C-alpha positions, 0 to 999 in steps of 0.5 A: 289638643294638651294631653292633659284635657285629652282623657276627658274630652274623650270620656265626655264625647263618648257619654255624649255619644252614648245619650244620643241615638243612633242616626242622631246628630253627632252619633256618626262622627263620634261612633269611630272615636269610641270603636277605637277607644275600645281597640286601644283598651283591647289591644292594650289588654286594659281590663279596667279601661274597657270596664270604665268605657262600658260603664259611660255607655251604660250610664251616660249621665254618671259623673263618675263613670266619666271620670272613671273612663278619662282616668283610665284615658290618661293612664293609657295615653302616658304609657301610649303617647303616640296612640294618644295623639292619634286619638287626639287628632280624631277628636280634632277632626271631630270638632272640625267636622262643622257640626255646631253642637259637637263643636260647641260641646267640645269647646265647652269639655276644653274651656271647663278642663282648662279651668278645672285643672287651674282651680287644681292648680290653685290658679283660681281663687274664689273672691275673699279666698286665699 
């Protein structure tokens, strides 16, 4: 998984897990991901990251909370690429797990993140734009 997409992918998966009730589709696969992120922030003594995770769990429909968690994850990934790789592998395992809803959700996240990055890099131009 592209490291620049990791933060947003994990943040949105955690938001999705928080929106779903325990025992429903996808939650079982994502619980270890939430635990890994929480443990990673705790080991790093990253109180901002832990707070960002808590905010997403409390308000999973908040784009601001999701963006904050994605930023915290990206910062942690820059500092600890080995752990970021383990996290990316976990996302890939969830993706490969066969749950159609979760697989579709991850594909949408990755596709949207790539589009957002292209827009930010000035690669995408709207019709009539520069």
